[in-house]
C-alpha positions in Angstrom: -12.5 -14.4 -15.1 -12.7 -12.6 -18.7 -12.3 -14.6 -22.1 -8.5 -14.5 -22.9 -9.6 -12.7 -26.3 -10.7 -9.8 -23.5 -7.9 -10.0 -21.5 -4.5 -7.9 -21.3 -1.5 -8.8 -23.6 0.5 -9.4 -19.9 -2.3 -11.2 -18.3 -3.1 -13.3 -21.4 0.9 -14.2 -21.5 0.9 -15.1 -18.1 -2.1 -17.6 -18.6 -0.1 -19.2 -21.4 3.6 -19.0 -19.2 4.3 -22.0 -16.8 7.3 -20.5 -15.3 7.1 -18.6 -11.9 7.0 -16.2 -10.3 5.7 -13.9 -13.0 6.0 -10.2 -12.8 3.1 -8.4 -15.7 3.6 -4.8 -16.2 1.1 -2.1 -17.2 -1.9 -4.2 -16.9 -5.2 -2.1 -18.3 -8.0 -1.9 -15.8 -11.4 0.0 -16.0 -12.7 1.9 -19.1 -10.7 5.6 -18.9 -8.1 4.4 -21.7 -5.7 6.2 -19.8 -1.9 5.1 -19.8 -2.1 5.3 -16.0 -5.1 3.1 -15.5 -2.5 0.5 -15.1 -1.3 -1.7 -12.4 1.8 -4.1 -12.2 0.9 -7.6 -10.8 3.7 -10.2 -9.6 2.4 -13.8 -8.9 4.7 -16.1 -7.2 3.3 -19.0 -7.4 1.9 -20.9 -10.5 -1.5 -21.1 -8.2 -2.7 -20.4 -4.4 -0.6 -21.6 -1.8 -1.4 -25.3 -0.4 -3.3 -23.3 2.8 -5.1 -21.4 0.4 -7.8 -20.4 2.9 -4.8 -18.2 4.5 -3.8 -16.9 1.0 -3.5 -13.2 0.6 -3.0 -10.7 -1.7 -0.8 -7.4 -1.4 -2.2 -4.3 -3.0 0.1 -1.4 -3.1 -1.0 2.3 -3.9 1.9 4.7 -4.5 2.2 8.3 -3.6 3.5 11.5 -5.3 1.1 14.5 -4.4 -1.4 13.1 -7.1 0.3 15.0 -9.4 4.3 13.7 -9.9 4.7 11.4 -12.7 7.8 10.0 -12.2 5.9 8.8 -8.7 4.4 5.2 -10.7 3.7 1.7 -9.7 7.4 0.8 -9.7 7.7 1.6 -6.4 6.7 -1.9 -5.0 10.0 -3.2 -6.7 12.3 -2.5 -3.9 9.9 -4.5 -1.8 9.9 -7.5 -4.3 13.2 -7.9 -4.7 14.1 -7.8 -1.1 11.2 -10.5 -0.6 12.5 -13.1 -3.9 16.1 -12.0 -4.1 15.6 -10.0 -7.5 14.7 -12.9 -9.8 15.1 -12.7 -13.5 11.3 -11.9 -13.4 11.6 -8.6 -11.6 12.7 -6.1 -13.3 15.1 -3.3 -12.0 13.9 0.4 -10.8 14.2 2.6 -13.5 15.5 5.0 -11.6 17.7 4.9 -8.2 15.7 4.3 -5.4 15.3 7.4 -2.9 18.2 7.7 -0.2 17.6 5.3 3.0 20.2 5.4 5.7 19.6 1.9 6.6 20.4 0.0 3.8 23.6 -1.5 3.7 25.6 -1.9 0.4 23.6 -4.0 -2.1 27.0 -6.6 -2.0 26.4 -6.7 1.9 22.9 -6.5 2.0 21.4 -9.3 4.1 18.6 -11.4 2.5 15.0 -11.6 3.6 15.8 -15.2 5.0 18.1 -14.0 6.9 15.9 -12.0 8.9 12.2 -12.6 8.9 9.6 -14.8 9.9 8.5 -16.0 6.4 5.1 -15.0 5.6 6.1 -15.4 1.4 4.1 -19.0 1.3 1.2 -17.2 2.7 1.6 -14.9 -0.5 -1.2 -15.5 -3.4 0.0 -12.1 -5.6 1.3 -8.6 -5.3 -0.4 -5.8 -7.1 0.8 -2.3 -7.4 -1.9 0.2 -8.9 -1.4 3.4 -10.7 -3.7 6.3 -11.5 -4.7 9.4 -13.5 -3.2 12.3 -12.1 -3.7 15.9 -11.3 -3.9 18.5 -13.0 -5.4 16.5 -15.8 -8.0 15.0 -13.1 -9.3 16.2 -9.7 -10.7 14.6 -6.7 -12.9 12.2 -6.9 -11.7 10.6 -10.2 -8.1 9.9 -8.4 -9.5 7.7 -5.5 -12.7 6.3 -8.1 -9.6 4.7 -10.4 -8.3 3.0 -7.3 -11.3 1.4 -6.9 -11.8 0.7 -10.4 -7.9 -1.1 -10.3 -9.1 -3.1 -7.2 -12.5 -4.0 -9.2 -10.1 -5.5 -12.1 -8.1 -7.8 -9.1 -11.8 -8.8 -8.1 -12.8 -10.0 -11.3 -9.5 -11.6 -12.7 -7.9 -12.9 -9.2 -10.6 -13.4 -7.1 -8.9 -10.3 -4.7 -11.3 -9.7 -2.0 -14.1 -12.4 -3.1 -11.9 -15.3 -3.1 -8.9 -14.8 -1.4 -8.3 -11.9 1.5 -6.2 -8.6 1.0 -4.1 -6.0 2.5 -4.3 -2.7 0.9 -0.8 -0.8 1.3 -0.3 3.1 0.9 2.8 5.7 0.8 1.6 9.4 1.0 -1.0 10.4 -1.2 -1.6 6.5 -1.5 -2.3 6.2 2.1 -4.7 8.8 1.6 -6.6 7.1 -1.6 -6.1 3.6 0.9 -7.9 5.3 4.0 -10.6 6.7 1.4 -11.2 3.7 -0.5 -12.0 1.8 2.9 -14.4 4.8 4.3 -16.1 5.4 0.9 -14.7 8.7 0.8 -15.2 10.4 -2.8 -16.9 6.9 -4.2 -20.6 6.9 -5.8 -22.9 4.6 -4.7 -22.5 1.7 -7.5 -18.7 1.7 -6.4 -19.3 2.0 -2.6 -21.7 -1.3 -2.8 -19.6 -3.4 -5.2 -16.3 -2.5 -3.3 -14.4 -5.2 -1.6 -12.9 -4.6 1.8 -8.9 -5.6 3.1 -8.2 -7.3 6.2 -6.0 -4.8 6.8 -4.4 -1.2 6.3 -0.7 -0.4 6.0 -0.7 3.7 5.7 3.2 5.0 5.7 3.4 8.7 5.8 0.0 9.5 4.5 -2.1 12.6 4.7 -5.3 12.3 6.8 -6.0 16.0 7.0 -5.5 18.0 3.7 -6.4 21.5 5.9 -3.9 20.8 8.5 -1.4 19.9 6.0 -1.5 22.8 4.3 -1.8 25.8 7.6 1.0 23.1 9.0 3.3 24.2 5.7 1.5 27.8 5.1 5.2 29.5 4.8 5.5 26.9 2.0 3.4 28.0 -1.1 4.2 24.0 -2.5 1.3 22.5 -0.3 -1.4 24.5 -0.9 -0.7 24.1 -4.9 -0.6 20.4 -4.1 -3.6 20.6 -2.1 -5.8 22.9 -4.7 -4.1 21.0 -7.6 -5.9 18.2 -6.5 -9.3 18.9 -5.1 -9.8 22.7 -5.9 -9.6 25.8 -4.3 -12.8 25.2 -1.5 -11.7 24.2 1.4 -14.9 22.5 2.0 -14.0 19.8 -0.7 -10.9 19.4 1.2 -12.6 18.6 4.8 -15.0 16.8 2.8 -12.4 14.3 1.4 -9.9 14.1 4.2 -9.2 10.9 6.0 -10.5 12.4 9.3 -13.7 12.6 8.6 -14.1 8.8 7.3 -15.6 6.2 9.5 -13.4 2.7 9.8 -15.5 0.0 11.2 -15.4 -2.1 8.6 -16.5 -5.4 9.1 -13.3 -7.5 7.8 -10.7 -5.0 9.3 -9.0 -6.6 12.1 -5.7 -4.3 11.7 -4.8 -0.5 10.6 -0.9 0.1 10.7 0.2 3.9 11.1 4.1 3.9 9.9 5.7 7.9 9.9 9.4 8.8 10.1 10.4 11.7 12.4 13.4 12.2 9.8 10.2 12.7 7.2 10.7 16.2 6.1 7.5 16.4 3.9 4.5 15.1 5.7 4.7 16.0 9.5 4.3 13.0 11.7 1.2 14.8 13.1 -0.8 13.8 10.5 0.0 10.1 11.8 -0.3 10.5 15.1 -4.1 11.9 14.8 -5.1 9.4 12.5 -4.1 6.9 15.3 -5.9 8.6 17.9 -8.9 8.9 15.4 -9.1 5.1 15.1 -8.5 4.9 19.3 -11.7 6.8 19.7 -13.3 4.4 17.5 -12.7 1.3 19.8 -9.4 0.0 18.0 -7.4 -0.9 20.3 -4.0 1.0 20.3 -0.6 -0.6 19.9 2.8 0.3 19.4 4.7 -1.5 17.1 8.6 -1.7 17.3 9.1 -0.6 13.3 12.5 0.1 11.9 13.6 -0.8 15.7 12.9 -4.5 14.7 15.5 -4.6 12.5 18.6 -3.8 14.8 17.4 -5.9 17.2 16.8 -8.9 15.3 19.9 -9.0 12.8 20.1 -13.1 12.1 17.8 -14.3 14.9 14.2 -15.3 14.4 12.1 -13.5 16.4 9.4 -15.3 19.2 6.2 -15.0 18.1 3.3 -14.9 20.2 -0.4 -15.7 19.8 -2.7 -12.5 19.0 -6.4 -11.9 18.7 -8.3 -8.5 18.4 -8.7 -5.3 16.1 -5.8 -3.2 16.4 -4.0 0.5 14.9 -0.6 -0.2 15.8 1.3 3.1 15.6 4.9 1.8 13.3 7.9 3.8 13.8 10.1 4.0 10.2 13.6 5.5 9.4 14.5 7.6 6.5 13.4 10.4 4.2 10.2 10.7 2.8 10.4 8.6 -0.5 12.7 6.3 1.5 10.0 4.5 3.2 9.1 2.5 0.2 12.8 3.0 -1.4 14.2 0.7 1.3 12.4 -2.3 0.6 13.1 -4.1 3.6 11.2 -1.7 5.7 8.2 -2.5 3.2 8.9 -6.1 3.6 8.6 -5.5 7.8 5.5 -3.6 7.3 4.1 -6.4 4.6 5.0 -9.0 7.8 3.2 -7.5 10.4 0.3 -7.7 8.6 0.2 -11.1 7.5 1.1 -11.8 11.0 -1.5 -10.2 13.1 -3.8 -11.2 10.5 -3.7 -14.3 8.1 -1.7 -16.2 11.2 -3.3 -14.4 14.0 0.0 -14.0 15.4 2.2 -11.0 16.1 5.7 -10.7 16.7 
């Protein structure tokens, strides 16, 4: 831990505040001093859970095509509000959530206690990462920011060193999560110093940049997105694409790949082909129940079975592209699945 005099205002306040849970917004990290080199931290407990050897952090990387300033670390708020029933320590979203057809009216909405196998006692903390955006920076600066943010969490909270973590990403955030574990775009020092998650949750990810452009050739905005973030050289696209990475990191237990047939922005072939790639790398392929689990488990606890192995789980979801994070309930099921399949070594 660094001295309190060097800590961020939010983290210093947390150290002197004995009330939990705590939401710490805009915690700075790294040396770039950009307003976007920040992360939001949620601490549900005053100390790690009693079974701290099984405690886990949940890290989230937002999407937004590497360039949308309205997509920020606040994308984690629907998840936190769902899991922790909107305590006063969690702010409301600054803008309305994206449409999510499976969400009931808030007044009629079920709580996590109604539907879930409770994984909250296993969670030591949450962190949601911001990073600098294009056109101000291009690859590999986005992924190096992500690496620096995680390095901050290692220093301050022991994430990946003293306590395990799962890494979630949505859209280009899923791209960044896959790049992080495979080292794509990281310099040698960052590759050597990084810590690894025990699980990945990749939702509506972009894993093949060239195919992303080619499949939407009739829509120039897709080329604009990729050129804006990676430049015009298509060889650079290939080298940066997660489809070119290797995913045999020692700590990895589960990769959950989420997708929705209703996603009108990122084609589901991106997720399908990434699942097939991991299967070729000797990850056991599993079909998850995804959003169907919600309808099938209303008001009752689910049978929990034993699980061992190294799996890639194809996870169907519902709703439009941004609805996958806007629906905190679906994101909670993703977190639950990853925690059960790793920390508790069970599946549902």
